[in-house]
C-alpha positions as semicolon CSV with decimal commas, in nm:
position;residue;x (nm);y (nm);z (nm)
1;M;-1,466;-1,607;-0,554
2;K;-1,177;-1,548;-0,312
3;D;-1,296;-1,774;-0,093
4;F;-1,387;-2,044;-0,353
5;V;-1,016;-2,030;-0,482
6;L;-0,858;-2,042;-0,140
7;N;-1,050;-2,366;-0,063
8;I;-0,930;-2,534;-0,382
9;V;-0,561;-2,435;-0,350
10;R;-0,542;-2,535;0,020
11;A;-0,595;-2,892;-0,052
12;L;-0,314;-2,874;-0,301
13;V;-0,041;-2,727;-0,119
14;D;0,188;-2,856;0,136
15;H;0,190;-2,529;0,322
16;P;-0,139;-2,359;0,325
17;E;-0,057;-2,100;0,620
18;Q;0,163;-1,943;0,355
19;L;-0,094;-1,859;0,099
20;R;-0,177;-1,505;0,036
21;L;-0,461;-1,426;-0,219
22;V;-0,520;-1,057;-0,326
23;E;-0,866;-0,975;-0,501
24;L;-0,836;-0,667;-0,718
25;A;-1,179;-0,578;-0,850
26;G;-1,278;-0,370;-1,139
27;D;-1,602;-0,303;-1,295
28;R;-1,653;-0,651;-1,456
29;L;-1,314;-0,796;-1,422
30;T;-1,152;-0,928;-1,108
31;V;-0,787;-1,020;-1,096
32;L;-0,688;-1,270;-0,823
33;E;-0,299;-1,268;-0,735
34;L;-0,193;-1,562;-0,529
35;R;0,109;-1,581;-0,347
36;C;0,278;-1,898;-0,185
37;S;0,544;-2,096;-0,078
38;A;0,849;-2,161;-0,350
39;E;0,820;-2,505;-0,276
40;D;0,440;-2,513;-0,383
41;V;0,433;-2,334;-0,694
42;G;0,522;-2,639;-0,897
43;K;0,229;-2,821;-0,744
44;L;-0,009;-2,540;-0,821
45;I;0,121;-2,524;-1,185
46;G;0,106;-2,881;-1,234
47;K;0,250;-3,069;-1,547
48;N;0,204;-2,844;-1,857
49;G;-0,010;-2,614;-1,631
50;R;-0,287;-2,855;-1,618
51;T;-0,373;-2,803;-1,232
52;V;-0,366;-2,415;-1,255
53;G;-0,564;-2,445;-1,585
54;A;-0,832;-2,645;-1,420
55;V;-0,848;-2,385;-1,125
56;R;-0,892;-2,113;-1,373
57;T;-1,150;-2,286;-1,563
58;L;-1,353;-2,334;-1,231
59;L;-1,290;-1,964;-1,151
60;G;-1,444;-1,863;-1,481
61;T;-1,743;-2,060;-1,442
62;V;-1,811;-1,893;-1,094
63;A;-1,752;-1,555;-1,214
64;A;-1,966;-1,607;-1,503
65;R;-2,249;-1,700;-1,304
66;Q;-2,194;-1,380;-1,145
67;G;-2,184;-1,179;-1,460
68;R;-1,811;-1,114;-1,420
69;R;-1,484;-1,233;-1,565
70;A;-1,193;-1,360;-1,336
71;M;-0,828;-1,410;-1,389
72;L;-0,608;-1,603;-1,161
73;E;-0,221;-1,513;-1,156
74;I;0,070;-1,695;-0,958
75;V;0,290;-1,452;-0,844
76;E;0,642;-1,568;-0,715
């Protein structure tokens, strides 16, 4: 799941070298904390949160196929 999210997010930002993704795995829930450049936060969130919402939807689908749940958080 971590690689999946990184591949999507790298295409969206201007500074992909500053991306940091930490995976916190539990029994059935995985939390992904994404850190990026301050300039790229707006691009990741998108208008009214549509971009990050779409990424979260895709992540949820991938996680469901593995029998898990996943959350994506953008940390400043």
